[in-house]
DRENLUMKE-552123 format. One record per atom (N, C-alpha, C, O): atom name; x, y, z; residue in one letter; residue number from 0. Coordinates in steps of 0.05 Angstrom, whole numbers. Example, Ala and Ser with C-alpha at 12.3 -4.5 7.8 and 13.67 -1.06 7.14 Angstrom:
2
NODE,atomo,xx,yy,zz,residuo,num
NODE,N,264,-114,156,a,0
NODE,CA,246,-90,156,a,0
NODE,C,264,-66,156,a,0
NODE,O,285,-66,169,a,0
NODE,N,257,-45,142,s,1
NODE,CA,273,-21,143,s,1
NODE,C,258,1,157,s,1
NODE,O,268,23,161,s,1
***
This chain:
192
NODE,atomo,xx,yy,zz,residuo,num
NODE,N,-64,481,-833,g,0
NODE,CA,-50,493,-819,g,0
NODE,C,-25,497,-806,g,0
NODE,O,-4,485,-813,g,0
NODE,N,-27,513,-785,e,1
NODE,CA,-4,520,-770,e,1
NODE,C,4,497,-751,e,1
NODE,O,-13,482,-742,e,1
NODE,N,30,495,-747,r,2
NODE,CA,39,476,-728,r,2
NODE,C,42,488,-700,r,2
NODE,O,50,512,-698,r,2
NODE,N,35,473,-680,t,3
NODE,CA,39,483,-653,t,3
NODE,C,58,464,-638,t,3
NODE,O,59,440,-645,t,3
NODE,N,71,474,-619,s,4
NODE,CA,89,456,-604,s,4
NODE,C,73,436,-588,s,4
NODE,O,49,440,-583,s,4
NODE,N,86,414,-580,l,5
NODE,CA,72,394,-564,l,5
NODE,C,61,405,-538,l,5
NODE,O,39,398,-530,l,5
NODE,N,77,422,-525,l,6
NODE,CA,67,434,-500,l,6
NODE,C,43,451,-504,l,6
NODE,O,24,450,-489,l,6
NODE,N,44,467,-525,a,7
NODE,CA,21,485,-531,a,7
NODE,C,-3,468,-539,a,7
NODE,O,-26,475,-532,a,7
NODE,N,2,447,-554,a,8
NODE,CA,-20,430,-563,a,8
NODE,C,-33,416,-539,a,8
NODE,O,-58,412,-539,a,8
NODE,N,-18,409,-519,g,9
NODE,CA,-29,396,-496,g,9
NODE,C,-46,414,-479,g,9
NODE,O,-64,405,-465,g,9
NODE,N,-40,440,-480,n,10
NODE,CA,-56,460,-464,n,10
NODE,C,-79,472,-480,n,10
NODE,O,-97,484,-468,n,10
NODE,N,-79,468,-506,a,11
NODE,CA,-100,481,-522,a,11
NODE,C,-124,464,-523,a,11
NODE,O,-130,452,-544,a,11
NODE,N,-139,462,-501,g,12
NODE,CA,-162,445,-501,g,12
NODE,C,-188,459,-506,g,12
NODE,O,-206,449,-518,g,12
NODE,N,-190,484,-496,g,13
NODE,CA,-214,499,-499,g,13
NODE,C,-213,518,-523,g,13
NODE,O,-193,518,-537,g,13
NODE,N,-234,533,-527,p,14
NODE,CA,-235,552,-549,p,14
NODE,C,-214,574,-544,p,14
NODE,O,-211,584,-522,p,14
NODE,N,-201,582,-565,g,15
NODE,CA,-181,603,-563,g,15
NODE,C,-156,595,-550,g,15
NODE,O,-140,612,-542,g,15
NODE,N,-151,569,-548,g,16
NODE,CA,-126,559,-536,g,16
NODE,C,-126,560,-505,g,16
NODE,O,-105,557,-493,g,16
NODE,N,-149,563,-493,a,17
NODE,CA,-150,564,-463,a,17
NODE,C,-145,536,-453,a,17
NODE,O,-155,516,-465,a,17
NODE,N,-131,533,-430,p,18
NODE,CA,-126,506,-419,p,18
NODE,C,-152,492,-411,p,18
NODE,O,-171,505,-402,p,18
NODE,N,-152,466,-415,t,19
NODE,CA,-174,450,-407,t,19
NODE,C,-174,447,-377,t,19
NODE,O,-154,439,-365,t,19
NODE,N,-197,453,-363,p,20
NODE,CA,-197,451,-334,p,20
NODE,C,-197,422,-326,p,20
NODE,O,-208,404,-339,p,20
NODE,N,-185,416,-303,v,21
NODE,CA,-184,389,-291,v,21
NODE,C,-212,384,-280,v,21
NODE,O,-222,400,-264,v,21
NODE,N,-224,361,-286,p,22
NODE,CA,-250,355,-274,p,22
NODE,C,-249,356,-244,p,22
NODE,O,-229,348,-232,p,22
NODE,N,-270,365,-231,e,23
NODE,CA,-270,368,-202,e,23
NODE,C,-266,342,-188,e,23
NODE,O,-253,341,-167,e,23
NODE,N,-277,320,-199,k,24
NODE,CA,-275,294,-185,k,24
NODE,C,-246,285,-183,k,24
NODE,O,-238,273,-163,k,24
NODE,N,-230,291,-204,v,25
NODE,CA,-202,284,-203,v,25
NODE,C,-187,301,-183,v,25
NODE,O,-170,292,-168,v,25
NODE,N,-193,327,-183,a,26
NODE,CA,-180,346,-165,a,26
NODE,C,-186,340,-136,a,26
NODE,O,-170,347,-119,a,26
NODE,N,-210,329,-130,e,27
NODE,CA,-218,324,-103,e,27
NODE,C,-211,297,-92,e,27
NODE,O,-218,290,-69,e,27
NODE,N,-197,281,-107,r,28
NODE,CA,-191,254,-98,r,28
NODE,C,-172,255,-74,r,28
NODE,O,-152,270,-75,r,28
NODE,N,-178,241,-53,p,29
NODE,CA,-160,241,-30,p,29
NODE,C,-134,226,-35,p,29
NODE,O,-132,210,-53,p,29
NODE,N,-115,231,-17,l,30
NODE,CA,-90,217,-19,l,30
NODE,C,-93,187,-17,l,30
NODE,O,-78,172,-30,l,30
NODE,N,-113,178,-2,r,31
NODE,CA,-118,149,1,r,31
NODE,C,-124,136,-26,r,31
NODE,O,-117,113,-30,r,31
NODE,N,-137,150,-44,f,32
NODE,CA,-143,140,-70,f,32
NODE,C,-117,133,-85,f,32
NODE,O,-115,111,-97,f,32
NODE,N,-98,152,-85,y,33
NODE,CA,-73,148,-99,y,33
NODE,C,-56,126,-85,y,33
NODE,O,-42,111,-98,y,33
NODE,N,-58,125,-59,l,34
NODE,CA,-43,105,-44,l,34
NODE,C,-53,77,-51,l,34
NODE,O,-37,58,-52,l,34
NODE,N,-79,74,-54,s,35
NODE,CA,-90,47,-61,s,35
NODE,C,-82,38,-89,s,35
NODE,O,-84,14,-95,s,35
NODE,N,-74,57,-106,a,36
NODE,CA,-67,50,-134,a,36
NODE,C,-38,44,-138,a,36
NODE,O,-29,39,-161,a,36
NODE,N,-22,44,-117,i,37
NODE,CA,7,38,-120,i,37
NODE,C,11,9,-128,i,37
NODE,O,2,-9,-114,i,37
NODE,N,25,4,-150,p,38
NODE,CA,29,-23,-159,p,38
NODE,C,51,-37,-144,p,38
NODE,O,68,-24,-132,p,38
NODE,N,51,-64,-143,p,39
NODE,CA,72,-78,-129,p,39
NODE,C,100,-74,-142,p,39
NODE,O,120,-79,-129,p,39
NODE,N,101,-66,-167,s,40
NODE,CA,127,-62,-180,s,40
NODE,C,142,-39,-167,s,40
NODE,O,166,-37,-172,s,40
NODE,N,129,-22,-151,v,41
NODE,CA,143,-1,-137,v,41
NODE,C,164,-13,-117,v,41
NODE,O,184,0,-111,v,41
NODE,N,158,-37,-108,c,42
NODE,CA,177,-50,-90,c,42
NODE,C,203,-57,-105,c,42
NODE,O,225,-56,-93,c,42
NODE,N,201,-63,-130,g,43
NODE,CA,225,-68,-146,g,43
NODE,C,241,-42,-149,g,43
NODE,O,266,-43,-149,g,43
NODE,N,228,-20,-152,l,44
NODE,CA,241,6,-153,l,44
NODE,C,256,11,-127,l,44
NODE,O,279,20,-127,l,44
NODE,N,242,6,-105,a,45
NODE,CA,255,9,-78,a,45
NODE,C,279,-9,-75,a,45
NODE,O,300,0,-65,a,45
NODE,N,277,-33,-85,l,46
NODE,CA,300,-52,-83,l,46
NODE,C,323,-41,-99,l,46
NODE,O,346,-41,-90,l,46
NODE,N,318,-31,-123,g,47
NODE,CA,340,-21,-140,g,47
NODE,C,353,4,-128,g,47
NODE,O,377,6,-129,g,47
NODE,N,337,22,-118,v,48
NODE,CA,348,47,-107,v,48
NODE,C,363,42,-81,v,48
NODE,O,384,53,-77,v,48
NODE,N,352,24,-64,c,49
NODE,CA,367,17,-39,c,49
NODE,C,393,3,-46,c,49
NODE,O,414,8,-33,c,49
NODE,N,393,-15,-66,s,50
NODE,CA,417,-28,-74,s,50
NODE,C,437,-9,-85,s,50
NODE,O,462,-12,-81,s,50
NODE,N,428,11,-100,l,51
NODE,CA,445,32,-110,l,51
NODE,C,458,47,-86,l,51
NODE,O,482,54,-88,l,51
NODE,N,443,53,-66,g,52
NODE,CA,454,66,-42,g,52
NODE,C,476,49,-29,g,52
NODE,O,497,60,-21,g,52
NODE,N,471,23,-26,v,53
NODE,CA,492,5,-15,v,53
NODE,C,516,4,-32,v,53
NODE,O,539,4,-22,v,53
NODE,N,512,4,-59,t,54
NODE,CA,535,4,-77,t,54
NODE,C,552,29,-74,t,54
NODE,O,577,27,-74,t,54
NODE,N,539,52,-73,w,55
NODE,CA,554,77,-69,w,55
NODE,C,568,77,-42,w,55
NODE,O,591,87,-40,w,55
NODE,N,556,66,-21,q,56
NODE,CA,569,64,5,q,56
NODE,C,593,47,4,q,56
NODE,O,614,54,15,q,56
NODE,N,591,24,-10,t,57
NODE,CA,614,6,-13,t,57
NODE,C,636,20,-29,t,57
NODE,O,660,18,-22,t,57
NODE,N,629,34,-50,a,58
NODE,CA,648,48,-67,a,58
NODE,C,662,70,-51,a,58
NODE,O,686,74,-53,a,58
NODE,N,647,84,-34,a,59
NODE,CA,659,105,-18,a,59
NODE,C,679,94,2,a,59
NODE,O,700,107,7,a,59
NODE,N,675,70,12,s,60
NODE,CA,694,59,31,s,60
NODE,C,719,48,17,s,60
NODE,O,740,45,29,s,60
NODE,N,717,42,-9,m,61
NODE,CA,739,31,-24,m,61
NODE,C,754,51,-41,m,61
NODE,O,775,45,-51,m,61
NODE,N,743,75,-43,l,62
NODE,CA,755,96,-61,l,62
NODE,C,782,105,-50,l,62
NODE,O,785,112,-26,l,62
NODE,N,802,105,-67,v,63
NODE,CA,827,118,-60,v,63
NODE,C,827,144,-76,v,63
NODE,O,837,146,-98,v,63
NODE,N,815,164,-63,a,64
NODE,CA,811,189,-77,a,64
NODE,C,810,211,-56,a,64
NODE,O,814,206,-32,a,64
NODE,N,806,235,-65,s,65
NODE,CA,805,258,-47,s,65
NODE,C,781,255,-28,s,65
NODE,O,761,241,-34,s,65
NODE,N,782,270,-6,d,66
NODE,CA,761,269,14,d,66
NODE,C,734,278,3,d,66
NODE,O,713,266,9,d,66
NODE,N,734,298,-14,w,67
NODE,CA,709,308,-25,w,67
NODE,C,695,288,-42,w,67
NODE,O,670,287,-43,w,67
NODE,N,710,271,-56,l,68
NODE,CA,698,250,-72,l,68
NODE,C,685,228,-55,l,68
NODE,O,663,218,-61,l,68
NODE,N,699,221,-33,r,69
NODE,CA,687,201,-15,r,69
NODE,C,663,212,-1,r,69
NODE,O,643,197,3,r,69
NODE,N,664,237,7,v,70
NODE,CA,640,249,20,v,70
NODE,C,617,251,0,v,70
NODE,O,594,246,8,v,70
NODE,N,623,258,-24,s,71
NODE,CA,602,259,-45,s,71
NODE,C,589,231,-49,s,71
NODE,O,565,229,-52,s,71
NODE,N,606,210,-49,a,72
NODE,CA,595,183,-52,a,72
NODE,C,578,176,-28,a,72
NODE,O,557,162,-31,a,72
NODE,N,586,184,-4,d,73
NODE,CA,570,179,20,d,73
NODE,C,543,193,18,d,73
NODE,O,523,182,26,d,73
NODE,N,543,218,9,i,74
NODE,CA,519,233,6,i,74
NODE,C,500,220,-14,i,74
NODE,O,476,218,-9,i,74
NODE,N,511,212,-37,i,75
NODE,CA,495,199,-58,i,75
NODE,C,483,173,-46,i,75
NODE,O,460,167,-51,i,75
NODE,N,499,159,-31,s,76
NODE,CA,490,134,-19,s,76
NODE,C,466,139,0,s,76
NODE,O,446,125,0,s,76
NODE,N,469,159,17,l,77
NODE,CA,448,166,36,l,77
NODE,C,423,175,22,l,77
NODE,O,401,167,30,l,77
NODE,N,425,191,2,v,78
NODE,CA,401,201,-13,v,78
NODE,C,387,177,-27,v,78
NODE,O,363,175,-25,v,78
NODE,N,403,160,-40,a,79
NODE,CA,391,137,-54,a,79
NODE,C,377,118,-34,a,79
NODE,O,355,109,-39,a,79
NODE,N,390,114,-11,f,80
NODE,CA,379,96,9,f,80
NODE,C,353,108,20,f,80
NODE,O,334,93,23,f,80
NODE,N,352,133,25,n,81
NODE,CA,328,146,36,n,81
NODE,C,306,146,15,n,81
NODE,O,282,142,23,n,81
NODE,N,312,150,-10,l,82
NODE,CA,291,149,-31,l,82
NODE,C,280,121,-33,l,82
NODE,O,255,117,-36,l,82
NODE,N,297,101,-32,g,83
NODE,CA,288,73,-33,g,83
NODE,C,270,66,-9,g,83
NODE,O,250,53,-12,g,83
NODE,N,278,74,15,c,84
NODE,CA,263,69,39,c,84
NODE,C,236,83,38,c,84
NODE,O,215,72,46,c,84
NODE,N,235,107,28,t,85
NODE,CA,210,122,26,t,85
NODE,C,191,109,6,t,85
NODE,O,167,107,11,t,85
NODE,N,202,99,-16,t,86
NODE,CA,186,85,-36,t,86
NODE,C,174,59,-24,t,86
NODE,O,151,53,-29,t,86
NODE,N,191,45,-9,l,87
NODE,CA,181,21,4,l,87
NODE,C,160,27,25,l,87
NODE,O,141,12,28,l,87
NODE,N,163,49,39,l,88
NODE,CA,143,57,59,l,88
NODE,C,116,64,46,l,88
NODE,O,95,60,58,l,88
NODE,N,117,74,21,l,89
NODE,CA,91,79,7,l,89
NODE,C,76,53,3,l,89
NODE,O,52,52,8,l,89
NODE,N,90,32,-5,y,90
NODE,CA,76,6,-9,y,90
NODE,C,68,-6,17,y,90
NODE,O,47,-19,19,y,90
NODE,N,84,-2,38,l,91
NODE,CA,77,-12,64,l,91
NODE,C,52,2,75,l,91
NODE,O,35,-10,88,l,91
NODE,N,50,28,69,s,92
NODE,CA,26,43,76,s,92
NODE,C,1,32,62,s,92
NODE,O,-20,30,74,s,92
NODE,N,5,24,37,k,93
NODE,CA,-17,12,22,k,93
NODE,C,-25,-15,36,k,93
NODE,O,-49,-21,38,k,93
NODE,N,-5,-30,44,a,94
NODE,CA,-10,-56,57,a,94
NODE,C,-25,-53,83,a,94
NODE,O,-42,-69,90,a,94
NODE,N,-19,-32,98,v,95
NODE,CA,-33,-27,123,v,95
NODE,C,-61,-17,119,v,95
NODE,O,-80,-26,133,v,95
NODE,N,-64,2,101,l,96
NODE,CA,-91,14,96,l,96
NODE,C,-109,-2,78,l,96
NODE,O,-133,-1,82,l,96
NODE,N,-97,-17,60,y,97
NODE,CA,-113,-32,40,y,97
NODE,C,-103,-61,38,y,97
NODE,O,-92,-68,17,y,97
NODE,N,-105,-77,59,p,98
NODE,CA,-94,-104,58,p,98
NODE,C,-107,-121,36,p,98
NODE,O,-94,-139,25,p,98
NODE,N,-133,-116,31,s,99
NODE,CA,-146,-132,10,s,99
NODE,C,-134,-127,-17,s,99
NODE,O,-133,-145,-34,s,99
NODE,N,-126,-102,-22,s,100
NODE,CA,-113,-95,-48,s,100
NODE,C,-86,-109,-50,s,100
NODE,O,-79,-118,-72,s,100
NODE,N,-71,-111,-29,v,101
NODE,CA,-45,-125,-29,v,101
NODE,C,-50,-155,-33,v,101
NODE,O,-34,-168,-47,v,101
NODE,N,-70,-166,-21,l,102
NODE,CA,-76,-194,-25,l,102
NODE,C,-84,-199,-54,l,102
NODE,O,-78,-221,-65,l,102
NODE,N,-98,-180,-66,q,103
NODE,CA,-105,-183,-94,q,103
NODE,C,-80,-182,-111,q,103
NODE,O,-78,-197,-131,q,103
NODE,N,-61,-165,-104,d,104
NODE,CA,-35,-164,-118,d,104
NODE,C,-21,-191,-116,d,104
NODE,O,-10,-201,-135,d,104
NODE,N,-22,-203,-92,a,105
NODE,CA,-8,-228,-87,a,105
NODE,C,-21,-251,-101,a,105
NODE,O,-8,-271,-108,a,105
NODE,N,-47,-249,-107,s,106
NODE,CA,-60,-272,-120,s,106
NODE,C,-58,-271,-150,s,106
NODE,O,-64,-291,-163,s,106
NODE,N,-50,-249,-162,s,107
NODE,CA,-46,-248,-191,s,107
NODE,C,-18,-259,-197,s,107
NODE,O,0,-257,-181,s,107
NODE,N,-15,-271,-221,s,108
NODE,CA,10,-283,-228,s,108
NODE,C,32,-263,-231,s,108
NODE,O,55,-268,-224,s,108
NODE,N,26,-239,-242,i,109
NODE,CA,47,-218,-245,i,109
NODE,C,54,-206,-218,i,109
NODE,O,77,-204,-211,i,109
NODE,N,33,-198,-203,g,110
NODE,CA,38,-187,-177,g,110
NODE,C,53,-206,-158,g,110
NODE,O,69,-198,-142,g,110
NODE,N,46,-231,-160,n,111
NODE,CA,58,-252,-144,n,111
NODE,C,88,-255,-150,n,111
NODE,O,103,-261,-132,n,111
NODE,N,96,-251,-174,s,112
NODE,CA,124,-254,-181,s,112
NODE,C,140,-228,-175,s,112
NODE,O,164,-230,-173,s,112
NODE,N,126,-205,-173,v,113
NODE,CA,140,-180,-168,v,113
NODE,C,140,-173,-138,v,113
NODE,O,158,-160,-128,v,113
NODE,N,120,-183,-123,l,114
NODE,CA,117,-176,-95,l,114
NODE,C,141,-184,-78,l,114
NODE,O,147,-170,-58,l,114
NODE,N,156,-206,-84,p,115
NODE,CA,179,-212,-68,p,115
NODE,C,201,-191,-68,p,115
NODE,O,219,-192,-51,p,115
NODE,N,200,-172,-86,t,116
NODE,CA,220,-150,-85,t,116
NODE,C,216,-133,-60,t,116
NODE,O,235,-119,-52,t,116
NODE,N,193,-134,-48,f,117
NODE,CA,188,-120,-22,f,117
NODE,C,207,-131,-1,f,117
NODE,O,222,-116,12,f,117
NODE,N,206,-157,3,d,118
NODE,CA,223,-168,24,d,118
NODE,C,253,-169,16,d,118
NODE,O,270,-168,33,d,118
NODE,N,258,-170,-10,m,119
NODE,CA,286,-168,-19,m,119
NODE,C,297,-140,-13,m,119
NODE,O,320,-137,-5,m,119
NODE,N,280,-119,-16,a,120
NODE,CA,289,-92,-8,a,120
NODE,C,293,-91,22,a,120
NODE,O,312,-77,31,a,120
NODE,N,277,-104,37,l,121
NODE,CA,281,-105,66,l,121
NODE,C,308,-118,73,l,121
NODE,O,321,-110,92,l,121
NODE,N,316,-139,58,m,122
NODE,CA,342,-152,63,m,122
NODE,C,364,-132,58,m,122
NODE,O,384,-131,74,m,122
NODE,N,362,-117,37,v,123
NODE,CA,383,-97,31,v,123
NODE,C,384,-75,52,v,123
NODE,O,405,-66,60,v,123
NODE,N,360,-67,61,i,124
NODE,CA,359,-47,83,i,124
NODE,C,372,-58,108,i,124
NODE,O,387,-43,122,i,124
NODE,N,367,-83,114,a,125
NODE,CA,379,-95,138,a,125
NODE,C,409,-96,135,a,125
NODE,O,424,-91,155,a,125
NODE,N,419,-102,112,m,126
NODE,CA,448,-102,107,m,126
NODE,C,460,-74,112,m,126
NODE,O,481,-71,124,m,126
NODE,N,446,-53,102,w,127
NODE,CA,456,-26,105,w,127
NODE,C,456,-18,135,w,127
NODE,O,475,-6,144,w,127
NODE,N,435,-26,149,l,128
NODE,CA,433,-20,178,l,128
NODE,C,455,-34,193,l,128
NODE,O,467,-23,212,l,128
NODE,N,461,-59,185,y,129
NODE,CA,483,-74,198,y,129
NODE,C,510,-60,194,y,129
NODE,O,526,-58,213,y,129
NODE,N,514,-50,170,k,130
NODE,CA,540,-36,165,k,130
NODE,C,542,-11,181,k,130
NODE,O,564,-1,186,k,130
NODE,N,520,0,190,h,131
NODE,CA,520,25,205,h,131
NODE,C,516,20,235,h,131
NODE,O,510,39,250,h,131
NODE,N,520,-4,244,g,132
NODE,CA,521,-10,273,g,132
NODE,C,495,-17,286,g,132
NODE,O,495,-21,310,g,132
NODE,N,473,-19,271,l,133
NODE,CA,448,-26,283,l,133
NODE,C,443,-56,280,l,133
NODE,O,426,-65,265,l,133
NODE,N,459,-72,294,h,134
NODE,CA,461,-101,290,h,134
NODE,C,435,-115,297,h,134
NODE,O,425,-131,281,h,134
NODE,N,424,-110,321,s,135
NODE,CA,400,-125,329,s,135
NODE,C,376,-118,312,s,135
NODE,O,360,-135,305,s,135
NODE,N,373,-92,304,a,136
NODE,CA,351,-84,287,a,136
NODE,C,354,-97,259,a,136
NODE,O,334,-106,247,a,136
NODE,N,379,-98,249,s,137
NODE,CA,383,-109,223,s,137
NODE,C,378,-139,222,s,137
NODE,O,367,-149,203,s,137
NODE,N,386,-153,243,v,138
NODE,CA,381,-182,244,v,138
NODE,C,351,-187,245,v,138
NODE,O,341,-206,233,v,138
NODE,N,336,-171,261,a,139
NODE,CA,307,-175,263,a,139
NODE,C,294,-170,236,a,139
NODE,O,277,-186,227,a,139
NODE,N,301,-148,223,i,140
NODE,CA,289,-141,197,i,140
NODE,C,296,-162,176,i,140
NODE,O,279,-171,160,i,140
NODE,N,321,-171,176,w,141
NODE,CA,330,-191,157,w,141
NODE,C,315,-218,161,w,141
NODE,O,306,-230,142,w,141
NODE,N,311,-226,186,s,142
NODE,CA,297,-251,192,s,142
NODE,C,268,-250,183,s,142
NODE,O,258,-269,171,s,142
NODE,N,255,-227,189,v,143
NODE,CA,227,-224,180,v,143
NODE,C,226,-225,149,v,143
NODE,O,208,-237,138,v,143
NODE,N,245,-212,136,a,144
NODE,CA,245,-211,107,a,144
NODE,C,249,-238,95,a,144
NODE,O,236,-245,75,a,144
NODE,N,267,-254,107,v,145
NODE,CA,271,-281,96,v,145
NODE,C,247,-299,99,v,145
NODE,O,239,-314,81,v,145
NODE,N,234,-297,123,v,146
NODE,CA,209,-313,127,v,146
NODE,C,187,-304,108,v,146
NODE,O,173,-320,96,v,146
NODE,N,185,-277,104,m,147
NODE,CA,166,-267,84,m,147
NODE,C,172,-278,56,m,147
NODE,O,154,-286,41,m,147
NODE,N,198,-278,49,h,148
NODE,CA,205,-286,23,h,148
NODE,C,199,-316,19,h,148
NODE,O,189,-324,-3,h,148
NODE,N,204,-332,39,l,149
NODE,CA,198,-361,36,l,149
NODE,C,168,-365,33,l,149
NODE,O,159,-382,17,l,149
NODE,N,152,-350,47,g,150
NODE,CA,123,-351,44,g,150
NODE,C,113,-343,17,g,150
NODE,O,97,-356,4,g,150
NODE,N,125,-321,7,l,151
NODE,CA,117,-312,-20,l,151
NODE,C,128,-331,-42,l,151
NODE,O,115,-334,-63,l,151
NODE,N,150,-344,-36,l,152
NODE,CA,161,-363,-55,l,152
NODE,C,142,-387,-57,l,152
NODE,O,137,-398,-79,l,152
NODE,N,131,-396,-35,l,153
NODE,CA,112,-418,-35,l,153
NODE,C,86,-410,-49,l,153
NODE,O,75,-426,-65,l,153
NODE,N,77,-386,-45,l,154
NODE,CA,53,-375,-59,l,154
NODE,C,58,-373,-89,l,154
NODE,O,41,-380,-105,l,154
NODE,N,83,-365,-96,f,155
NODE,CA,90,-363,-124,f,155
NODE,C,91,-391,-136,f,155
NODE,O,82,-395,-159,f,155
NODE,N,101,-411,-122,a,156
NODE,CA,103,-438,-132,a,156
NODE,C,75,-449,-138,a,156
NODE,O,71,-465,-156,a,156
NODE,N,55,-440,-122,r,157
NODE,CA,28,-449,-126,r,157
NODE,C,17,-440,-154,r,157
NODE,O,0,-453,-165,r,157
NODE,N,28,-418,-164,h,158
NODE,CA,20,-409,-191,h,158
NODE,C,37,-422,-213,h,158
NODE,O,27,-428,-234,h,158
NODE,N,62,-426,-207,v,159
NODE,CA,81,-435,-227,v,159
NODE,C,77,-465,-234,v,159
NODE,O,76,-472,-257,v,159
NODE,N,75,-482,-213,v,160
NODE,CA,74,-511,-218,v,160
NODE,C,50,-518,-236,v,160
NODE,O,55,-533,-255,v,160
NODE,N,26,-509,-231,p,161
NODE,CA,4,-516,-250,p,161
NODE,C,8,-506,-278,p,161
NODE,O,2,-519,-298,p,161
NODE,N,19,-482,-280,a,162
NODE,CA,23,-470,-307,a,162
NODE,C,44,-486,-323,a,162
NODE,O,40,-491,-347,a,162
NODE,N,65,-494,-310,v,163
NODE,CA,86,-510,-323,v,163
NODE,C,76,-538,-329,v,163
NODE,O,81,-549,-351,v,163
NODE,N,62,-550,-309,r,164
NODE,CA,52,-577,-313,r,164
NODE,C,32,-579,-336,r,164
NODE,O,33,-598,-352,r,164
NODE,N,15,-559,-339,d,165
NODE,CA,-5,-558,-360,d,165
NODE,C,5,-545,-386,d,165
NODE,O,-10,-542,-405,d,165
NODE,N,31,-538,-386,r,166
NODE,CA,44,-526,-410,r,166
NODE,C,30,-501,-419,r,166
NODE,O,25,-498,-443,r,166
NODE,N,22,-484,-401,r,167
NODE,CA,10,-458,-408,r,167
NODE,C,32,-437,-409,r,167
NODE,O,35,-420,-392,r,167
NODE,N,48,-439,-431,w,168
NODE,CA,71,-422,-434,w,168
NODE,C,64,-393,-438,w,168
NODE,O,81,-375,-433,w,168
NODE,N,40,-387,-446,e,169
NODE,CA,32,-359,-449,e,169
NODE,C,31,-344,-422,e,169
NODE,O,32,-319,-421,e,169
NODE,N,30,-359,-400,e,170
NODE,CA,29,-346,-373,e,170
NODE,C,57,-340,-363,e,170
NODE,O,60,-325,-344,e,170
NODE,N,78,-352,-375,v,171
NODE,CA,105,-347,-366,v,171
NODE,C,114,-319,-373,v,171
NODE,O,110,-309,-395,v,171
NODE,N,125,-305,-353,t,172
NODE,CA,135,-278,-357,t,172
NODE,C,164,-276,-347,t,172
NODE,O,172,-293,-330,t,172
NODE,N,179,-257,-356,p,173
NODE,CA,206,-254,-346,p,173
NODE,C,208,-248,-316,p,173
NODE,O,228,-253,-304,p,173
NODE,N,186,-238,-305,a,174
NODE,CA,186,-232,-276,a,174
NODE,C,187,-258,-259,a,174
NODE,O,191,-256,-235,a,174
NODE,N,183,-281,-272,w,175
NODE,CA,184,-306,-256,w,175
NODE,C,212,-312,-246,w,175
NODE,O,215,-329,-228,w,175
NODE,N,232,-298,-255,i,176
NODE,CA,260,-303,-246,i,176
NODE,C,264,-289,-218,i,176
NODE,O,282,-296,-204,i,176
NODE,N,247,-270,-211,i,177
NODE,CA,251,-254,-187,i,177
NODE,C,250,-270,-161,i,177
NODE,O,268,-268,-145,i,177
NODE,N,229,-286,-156,p,178
NODE,CA,228,-300,-131,p,178
NODE,C,252,-319,-125,p,178
NODE,O,262,-319,-103,p,178
NODE,N,261,-334,-145,p,179
NODE,CA,285,-351,-139,p,179
NODE,C,310,-334,-133,p,179
NODE,O,327,-343,-118,p,179
NODE,N,312,-311,-146,v,180
NODE,CA,336,-294,-141,v,180
NODE,C,336,-284,-112,v,180
NODE,O,358,-278,-101,v,180
NODE,N,313,-281,-100,g,181
NODE,CA,312,-272,-73,g,181
NODE,C,326,-290,-53,g,181
NODE,O,337,-281,-33,g,181
NODE,N,327,-316,-59,i,182
NODE,CA,342,-335,-42,i,182
NODE,C,371,-329,-44,i,182
NODE,O,385,-329,-23,i,182
NODE,N,381,-323,-67,a,183
NODE,CA,409,-315,-70,a,183
NODE,C,415,-289,-56,a,183
NODE,O,436,-286,-44,a,183
NODE,N,396,-270,-57,l,184
NODE,CA,400,-245,-43,l,184
NODE,C,400,-249,-13,l,184
NODE,O,415,-236,1,l,184
NODE,N,384,-268,-4,a,185
NODE,CA,384,-273,25,a,185
NODE,C,411,-284,34,a,185
NODE,O,421,-276,55,a,185
NODE,N,423,-301,19,s,186
NODE,CA,449,-312,26,s,186
NODE,C,471,-290,23,s,186
NODE,O,490,-290,39,s,186
NODE,N,468,-273,3,g,187
NODE,CA,488,-252,0,g,187
NODE,C,487,-231,22,g,187
NODE,O,508,-221,31,g,187
NODE,N,463,-224,30,t,188
NODE,CA,460,-204,51,t,188
NODE,C,466,-216,79,t,188
NODE,O,474,-201,97,t,188
NODE,N,463,-242,82,a,189
NODE,CA,469,-255,107,a,189
NODE,C,499,-255,112,a,189
NODE,O,508,-256,135,a,189
NODE,N,515,-255,91,s,190
NODE,CA,544,-256,94,s,190
NODE,C,555,-231,106,s,190
NODE,O,578,-230,116,s,190
NODE,N,540,-209,105,e,191
NODE,CA,549,-184,117,e,191
NODE,C,546,-186,146,e,191
NODE,O,553,-167,161,e,191
***
């Protein structure tokens, strides 16, 4: 036969091309269900987007250009920063409502290596707040983030040392570089 487009093929579930109905159980799932399923890698997304906001803010202050270009860079910075903070708040909501799920994330080797991006994002947020005159709030947030990072680094080392000692190289992932990088981020954000 006839060829159908991908969009039409996705909707042609029932007889005569009628869309397939969504099962009631999926449609009735509460927001809490989706909140509990947020992976720790979302913190890495928040870190990247917040860092992008800080980069645009820095570029806006250094641009030798027309006013509209600097204002545009400021707006992009603010939007990126707010998106990053909102993403981080989603994972924080999961931590408050489902602490056992976050502890499960922290105990897995992948989650343990990605989870430090949460406090790294907090360090970037603290730097942004400091640049905008909220000095005492930024110092408090940065201090909490550094202590959290050191704790997560020790938890991460608990996974790494036995794996390296026993030469279980199949457990090594590229995400293992993230926790040590957080120490460099702490020193970089402290210089602001």
